[in-house]
C-alpha positions as CSV (number, residue, x, y, z in Angstrom):
1,X,-27.3,-0.8,-9.0
2,X,-24.7,-3.2,-7.6
3,X,-24.1,-4.8,-3.4
4,X,-20.3,-4.5,-3.6
5,X,-18.0,-5.5,-0.8
6,X,-15.0,-3.4,-0.5
7,X,-12.3,-4.9,1.3
8,X,-8.7,-3.9,3.0
9,X,-6.1,-4.6,5.6
10,X,-6.8,-1.8,8.4
11,X,-3.9,-0.1,7.5
12,X,-3.8,3.7,6.2
13,X,-1.7,2.7,3.2
14,X,-4.0,0.1,2.2
15,X,-7.8,2.0,4.0
16,X,-7.0,4.8,2.1
17,X,-6.9,4.1,-1.5
18,X,-9.7,2.0,-0.9
19,X,-11.9,4.8,0.6
20,X,-11.0,6.4,-2.7
21,X,-13.0,3.9,-4.7
22,X,-15.7,3.4,-2.3
23,X,-16.6,7.2,-2.7
24,X,-16.4,6.7,-6.0
25,X,-18.8,4.2,-6.2
26,X,-21.1,4.6,-3.8
27,X,-21.4,8.6,-6.1
28,X,-22.3,6.0,-9.4
29,X,-24.8,4.3,-6.9
30,X,-23.5,1.2,-6.0
31,X,-24.4,0.0,-2.1
32,X,-20.8,-0.6,-1.0
33,X,-20.0,-2.6,2.8
34,X,-16.3,-1.7,3.9
35,X,-14.9,-4.9,5.1
36,X,-11.9,-3.8,7.4
37,X,-10.6,-2.8,10.8
38,X,-12.8,-1.1,13.7
39,X,-10.1,2.3,14.2
40,X,-11.7,2.9,10.3
41,X,-15.2,3.2,10.8
42,X,-15.3,7.0,10.9
43,X,-13.8,6.9,7.6
44,X,-15.6,4.7,6.2
45,X,-19.3,6.0,7.1
46,X,-17.6,9.8,5.7
47,X,-16.7,7.8,2.4
48,X,-20.2,7.3,2.3
49,X,-19.9,3.2,2.8
50,X,-21.4,0.6,5.6
51,X,-18.3,0.1,8.0
52,X,-18.6,-3.8,8.2
53,X,-16.3,-4.9,11.2
54,X,-13.0,-7.1,10.9
55,X,-13.5,-9.7,14.0
56,X,-10.7,-8.9,16.2
57,X,-8.4,-12.0,15.2
58,X,-8.2,-10.1,12.0
59,X,-8.1,-6.8,12.9
60,X,-3.9,-6.1,12.9
61,X,-2.4,-2.3,13.7
62,X,0.8,-0.6,12.7
63,X,1.9,-0.9,15.9
64,X,1.3,-4.7,15.9
65,X,3.8,-4.9,13.0
66,X,6.5,-2.8,14.5
67,X,6.2,-4.3,17.7
68,X,7.0,-8.0,15.9
69,X,9.9,-6.6,14.8
70,X,11.4,-7.3,18.2
71,X,13.2,-10.9,19.1
72,X,15.3,-10.9,22.1
73,X,16.0,-7.6,22.2
74,X,17.0,-7.7,18.2
75,X,15.5,-6.0,15.3
76,X,14.5,-8.2,12.8
77,X,15.2,-7.3,9.0
78,X,15.2,-8.8,5.7
79,X,14.5,-12.2,4.7
80,X,13.3,-13.4,8.8
81,X,11.2,-9.9,9.1
82,X,9.3,-10.9,6.2
83,X,8.4,-14.0,7.2
84,X,7.8,-13.5,10.7
85,X,5.7,-10.3,9.8
86,X,3.9,-12.6,6.7
87,X,3.1,-15.6,9.7
88,X,1.7,-13.5,12.5
89,X,-0.2,-10.4,10.8
90,X,-1.9,-12.4,7.6
91,X,-1.7,-15.9,8.0
92,X,-2.9,-16.1,11.3
93,X,-5.2,-13.6,10.3
94,X,-6.7,-15.5,7.4
95,X,-10.0,-17.2,9.5
96,X,-11.4,-14.0,10.3
97,X,-11.1,-12.9,6.8
98,X,-12.8,-15.8,5.3
99,X,-15.5,-16.0,8.2
100,X,-16.1,-12.1,7.7
101,X,-16.2,-12.4,4.0
102,X,-18.2,-15.7,3.6
103,X,-20.8,-13.9,5.8
104,X,-21.0,-10.8,3.4
105,X,-21.0,-13.3,0.2
106,X,-24.2,-14.7,1.7
107,X,-26.2,-11.5,2.0
108,X,-26.0,-10.9,-1.6
109,X,-22.3,-9.2,-2.3
110,X,-22.1,-9.0,-6.7
111,X,-19.1,-8.0,-6.4
112,X,-15.9,-8.4,-4.3
113,X,-12.4,-5.3,-4.5
114,X,-10.1,-5.4,-2.3
115,X,-6.7,-4.4,-1.4
116,X,-3.7,-6.7,-2.8
117,X,-3.2,-7.6,0.9
118,X,-6.4,-9.6,1.5
119,X,-4.9,-12.6,0.8
120,X,-8.2,-14.4,1.8
121,X,-9.5,-13.0,-1.8
122,X,-7.5,-15.7,-3.4
123,X,-9.2,-18.5,-1.7
124,X,-12.4,-16.8,-3.2
125,X,-10.8,-16.5,-6.4
126,X,-10.3,-20.7,-6.4
127,X,-13.9,-21.2,-6.9
128,X,-15.6,-21.5,-10.1
129,X,-17.0,-18.0,-11.3
130,X,-20.6,-19.3,-11.5
131,X,-20.5,-20.0,-7.7
132,X,-18.7,-16.7,-6.8
133,X,-18.8,-13.2,-7.0
134,X,-16.4,-11.1,-9.4
135,X,-13.4,-10.1,-7.9
136,X,-11.3,-7.0,-8.2
137,X,-7.7,-7.3,-7.1
138,X,-7.0,-3.3,-5.8
139,X,-2.6,-2.5,-6.0
140,X,-2.4,0.2,-3.5
141,X,1.4,-1.4,-2.9
142,X,4.1,-2.1,-6.0
143,X,3.3,-5.1,-8.1
144,X,4.7,-8.1,-6.4
145,X,3.6,-10.9,-9.0
146,X,6.6,-13.2,-9.4
147,X,7.8,-12.9,-12.4
148,X,10.4,-14.3,-15.0
149,X,11.6,-11.0,-15.5
150,X,12.2,-9.8,-12.0
151,X,13.8,-10.8,-8.6
152,X,11.3,-11.6,-6.0
153,X,10.4,-8.4,-4.4
154,X,12.3,-8.8,-1.3
155,X,15.7,-9.4,-3.1
156,X,15.8,-5.0,-4.0
157,X,17.4,-6.7,-7.2
158,X,16.8,-4.7,-10.4
159,X,15.1,-5.9,-13.4
160,X,16.5,-8.4,-15.8
161,X,14.9,-9.8,-18.5
162,X,17.8,-11.4,-20.8
163,X,19.3,-14.8,-20.7
164,X,21.2,-14.2,-17.4
165,X,18.7,-12.7,-15.7
166,X,15.7,-14.9,-16.5
167,X,17.6,-18.0,-15.2
168,X,18.5,-15.7,-11.9
169,X,14.5,-15.0,-11.6
170,X,13.5,-18.1,-12.3
171,X,15.7,-19.7,-9.2
172,X,15.3,-17.0,-6.8
173,X,11.3,-17.4,-7.6
174,X,12.0,-21.0,-6.7
175,X,13.6,-20.4,-3.5
176,X,11.1,-17.9,-2.2
177,X,7.7,-19.9,-3.2
178,X,9.1,-23.2,-2.6
179,X,11.8,-23.1,0.1
180,X,11.8,-19.7,2.2
181,X,7.8,-19.3,2.1
182,X,6.9,-23.0,2.0
183,X,6.0,-23.6,5.0
184,X,3.7,-20.2,5.1
185,X,2.6,-21.5,1.5
186,X,1.2,-24.6,3.4
187,X,0.0,-22.7,6.5
188,X,-2.2,-20.7,4.7
189,X,-3.6,-23.6,2.3
190,X,-4.4,-25.2,5.2
191,X,-6.6,-22.2,6.7
192,X,-8.0,-21.9,3.0
193,X,-9.1,-25.4,3.1
194,X,-10.7,-25.6,6.3
195,X,-12.7,-22.4,6.1
196,X,-13.5,-22.3,2.6
197,X,-13.1,-25.9,1.5
198,X,-10.3,-25.0,-1.3
199,X,-6.8,-24.4,-1.0
200,X,-4.9,-20.9,-2.5
201,X,-5.2,-21.6,-6.4
202,X,-1.7,-19.7,-6.4
203,X,1.5,-18.7,-4.4
204,X,0.2,-16.5,-2.0
205,X,1.1,-12.9,-3.1
206,X,0.2,-13.9,-6.7
207,X,-3.1,-14.3,-6.0
208,X,-4.2,-11.5,-8.1
209,X,-3.3,-13.6,-11.0
210,X,-6.7,-15.5,-10.1
211,X,-8.9,-12.5,-10.1
212,X,-11.4,-11.1,-12.5
213,X,-9.3,-8.0,-12.9
214,X,-6.0,-6.5,-11.1
215,X,-6.1,-3.3,-11.4
216,X,-3.2,-1.2,-10.2
217,X,-2.7,2.1,-8.9
218,X,-0.4,3.7,-10.6
219,X,1.0,4.1,-14.0
220,X,3.3,1.2,-16.3
221,X,6.3,3.8,-16.6
222,X,6.6,3.6,-12.5
223,X,6.7,-0.2,-12.5
224,X,9.3,-3.1,-13.5
225,X,8.1,-4.6,-16.7
226,X,6.4,-8.3,-16.6
227,X,6.3,-10.1,-19.8
228,X,4.1,-12.1,-18.0
229,X,2.1,-9.9,-16.2
230,X,-1.8,-11.8,-16.1
231,X,-4.0,-9.8,-18.8
232,X,-6.4,-8.6,-16.5
233,X,-3.8,-6.3,-15.1
234,X,-4.9,-2.5,-15.6
235,X,-2.9,0.2,-14.7
236,X,-5.0,3.4,-13.9
237,X,-2.9,5.9,-12.0
238,X,-2.7,7.1,-8.3
239,X,-6.3,7.2,-7.0
240,X,-7.1,11.1,-4.8
241,X,-6.6,10.1,-1.7
242,X,-7.4,12.5,0.6
243,X,-6.2,10.3,3.6
244,X,-8.1,8.5,6.5
245,X,-9.5,11.8,8.9
246,X,-7.2,14.0,8.1
247,X,-7.9,17.5,8.5
248,X,-6.0,20.3,7.8
249,X,-3.8,21.5,11.0
250,X,-4.4,25.1,12.8
251,X,-0.8,25.6,11.1
252,X,-1.8,25.0,7.9
253,X,-1.8,28.8,6.5
254,X,1.8,28.9,7.5
255,X,1.9,26.1,5.1
256,X,-0.1,29.0,2.5
257,X,2.3,31.8,3.5
258,X,6.0,29.8,3.3
259,X,8.2,30.7,0.6
260,X,9.8,27.3,0.5
261,X,7.9,24.2,1.9
262,X,10.7,20.9,2.6
263,X,8.4,17.9,3.6
264,X,9.8,15.4,5.4
265,X,7.9,11.6,6.2
266,X,8.9,8.2,7.3
267,X,5.6,6.9,6.8
268,X,3.8,5.1,9.1
269,X,5.5,1.7,9.4
270,X,9.6,3.2,9.7
271,X,8.6,5.5,11.6
272,X,10.2,4.0,15.0
273,X,13.5,6.0,14.6
274,X,13.1,9.8,13.6
275,X,17.0,9.9,13.8
276,X,16.7,8.2,10.4
277,X,14.8,10.6,7.8
278,X,12.9,13.5,10.6
279,X,15.9,14.9,12.6
280,X,18.3,15.4,9.8
281,X,16.2,17.8,7.6
282,X,15.2,19.8,11.0
283,X,18.4,20.3,11.4
284,X,19.8,20.8,8.1
285,X,17.0,23.7,7.7
286,X,17.0,24.7,11.3
287,X,16.1,28.2,12.2
288,X,16.0,29.6,8.3
289,X,13.7,32.1,7.9
290,X,13.0,31.4,4.3
291,X,11.8,27.3,5.0
292,X,8.9,25.8,6.1
293,X,9.7,22.3,7.6
294,X,6.4,20.1,7.7
295,X,6.9,16.6,9.5
296,X,4.2,14.3,9.1
297,X,4.9,11.5,12.3
298,X,2.8,8.3,10.2
299,X,0.2,8.6,13.2
300,X,2.9,8.6,16.0
301,X,2.0,11.3,18.5
302,X,3.3,15.0,17.2
303,X,5.6,14.9,20.6
304,X,7.5,11.8,19.8
305,X,9.6,13.7,17.2
306,X,10.9,16.2,20.5
307,X,12.0,19.9,20.2
308,X,11.8,21.3,16.4
309,X,13.1,24.6,15.2
310,X,11.3,27.5,14.9
311,X,10.4,27.1,11.0
312,X,8.9,23.2,12.0
313,X,5.6,22.3,11.9
314,X,4.2,18.5,13.0
315,X,1.2,17.0,12.5
316,X,0.4,12.8,12.4
317,X,-1.3,12.7,9.4
318,X,-1.4,14.7,6.8
319,X,-3.8,15.5,3.3
320,X,-1.3,15.2,0.6
321,X,-3.8,16.2,-1.9
322,X,-3.5,19.3,0.2
323,X,0.0,19.9,1.2
324,X,2.0,18.8,-1.7
325,X,1.2,21.5,-4.0
326,X,2.7,23.6,-1.8
327,X,5.9,21.5,-1.4
328,X,9.4,22.2,-2.5
329,X,11.3,19.2,-1.7
330,X,9.5,15.5,-0.2
331,X,12.5,13.9,1.8
332,X,10.6,10.8,2.0
333,X,12.0,6.8,2.5
334,X,10.0,5.8,0.0
335,X,6.2,5.0,0.3
336,X,4.3,3.7,-2.4
337,X,1.5,5.8,-2.0
338,X,3.6,9.0,-0.9
339,X,5.9,8.6,-4.0
340,X,3.0,9.2,-6.2
341,X,1.5,12.0,-4.1
342,X,4.3,14.0,-4.6
343,X,5.2,12.4,-8.4
344,X,1.2,13.3,-9.0
345,X,2.1,17.3,-8.4
346,X,5.6,16.9,-9.8
347,X,7.6,17.4,-6.4
348,X,11.0,16.8,-6.4
349,X,12.2,14.2,-4.3
350,X,14.5,12.6,-2.1
351,X,14.2,8.9,-1.6
352,X,16.6,8.0,1.7
353,X,16.8,4.2,3.5
354,X,19.3,1.8,4.4
355,X,18.6,-1.4,2.1
356,X,20.1,-3.6,4.8
357,X,17.4,-3.0,7.4
358,X,14.3,-2.6,5.2
359,X,11.9,-3.9,2.2
360,X,11.8,-0.5,0.0
361,X,14.9,-0.6,-1.7
362,X,12.6,-1.4,-5.0
363,X,10.6,1.8,-4.3
364,X,13.8,3.4,-4.4
365,X,14.8,1.9,-8.2
366,X,11.3,3.5,-8.7
367,X,11.7,6.4,-8.1
368,X,15.3,7.0,-10.0
369,X,13.5,6.0,-12.3
370,X,11.2,8.6,-12.3
371,X,13.7,11.4,-11.7
372,X,13.9,11.6,-8.1
373,X,17.2,11.6,-6.4
374,X,18.0,8.6,-3.6
375,X,20.2,8.3,-1.2
376,X,19.1,4.8,0.0
377,X,22.1,3.0,1.2
378,X,22.6,5.8,3.7
379,X,21.1,4.9,7.1
380,X,21.2,9.0,7.6
381,X,19.9,11.2,4.7
382,X,21.0,14.4,3.7
383,X,18.7,16.8,3.2
384,X,18.7,18.6,-1.0
385,X,17.5,16.9,-4.2
386,X,18.0,19.2,-7.7
387,X,14.8,19.5,-9.3
388,X,13.2,17.3,-11.8
389,X,11.0,17.8,-15.3
390,X,10.6,13.6,-15.2
391,X,8.9,14.1,-12.0
392,X,5.6,15.5,-13.5
393,X,5.0,11.6,-15.5
394,X,2.8,10.2,-13.2
395,X,0.8,13.6,-13.7
396,X,0.6,13.8,-17.2
397,X,-0.4,10.2,-17.5
398,X,-2.5,9.0,-14.8
399,X,-6.1,9.1,-15.7
400,X,-7.5,8.9,-12.5
401,X,-6.6,11.8,-10.2
402,X,-10.5,12.8,-9.3
403,X,-10.5,9.2,-8.0
404,X,-13.0,7.1,-10.6
405,X,-12.8,4.0,-10.0
406,X,-11.8,1.6,-13.2
407,X,-15.0,0.2,-14.8
408,X,-14.9,-3.0,-14.0
409,X,-15.2,-2.6,-10.8
410,X,-18.7,-0.6,-11.3
411,X,-20.1,-3.4,-13.9
412,X,-23.1,-5.1,-12.2
413,X,-22.2,-8.9,-11.5
414,X,-24.4,-11.9,-10.5
415,X,-24.0,-12.8,-6.9
416,X,-23.8,-16.8,-6.6
417,X,-23.5,-17.2,-2.6
418,X,-25.1,-20.7,-1.9
419,X,-22.2,-23.1,-2.3
420,X,-19.7,-20.3,-0.1
421,X,-22.6,-20.3,2.1
422,X,-22.6,-24.0,2.7
423,X,-18.9,-25.0,2.6
């Protein structure tokens, strides 16, 4: 049995997949300590893990991310928001993460498995392998590695690997790493040196390249091809993620009895304005007795949706493994986990959103590649989508629908903590 430290940014979309890993590891006999925010203590305990609470200085929330979008009455978008969000919620929280991980290594953690949003793990990887635990990076969001075959993720440009494409990618990647994000990289390196004695080994978001293994919870066909991806990158399929503390709502039998179910959600972050997707979908099917519209608010109070038609049901969060088998069409702004849940159950998708306002155009492109319908250039959605036989590709190819972790996560590793503990 190994002592495993699991780490996740304290946001539902990051915690839920790591809870699935935690369950599998504990079933296999490993002892798992789960480092994340205070709000997830009960969820960790229910997954048979031992909750380790992040310091308050590192414990962010979805509300904090959304509140930071406003500057002088203006909604930040694009590069401005990416820089501001990264500085406030990821760079500023690094000291708390460093200290917490350092303590856990001192307790004898043999393996650290963490979601790729935990940038502090890059500093762990900077140490020689003989001086640290094995580190497994887990991808529950799109692969964001800079590559000669793709433009930087925030640009929304499609991949291109011919001579002109690679020239474009090289220039844009350099602008991002050594221009736009240069200041953030310096701040992150300085924080890492103060707390661990070593700078980050690579560009901030490229830290999974330095990990001993990089496990992506998807299939190769869903991601842009990267000929320079690290050999450690392994696609294991979408994990089974019941969600964080999501019991069936009181109206669940209405779902089971409905002739047609339309599910609409704007996720947990881009859910400030329900007029973008939720309200148009409710209006499109208002009071149609053949259709039940199921809304997930992404954590916001149900009352924030306002008055709903008689054929609509609203919940803060829903268990997608329970819901998706009943869904006929999914209307979404393209969240990674929800797209996979829909595709894994063969559900047709309407992916909508405005590329000028949000940073998810690449997810829309991935969805189209899987046969879904995209309306991403419109701010307001339409609520219709043709069925697609290609939506079942992930379901057919995903090897880990039962939530089993890759064997590299469970492989025992020798805990080496003395130098880190004294750093």
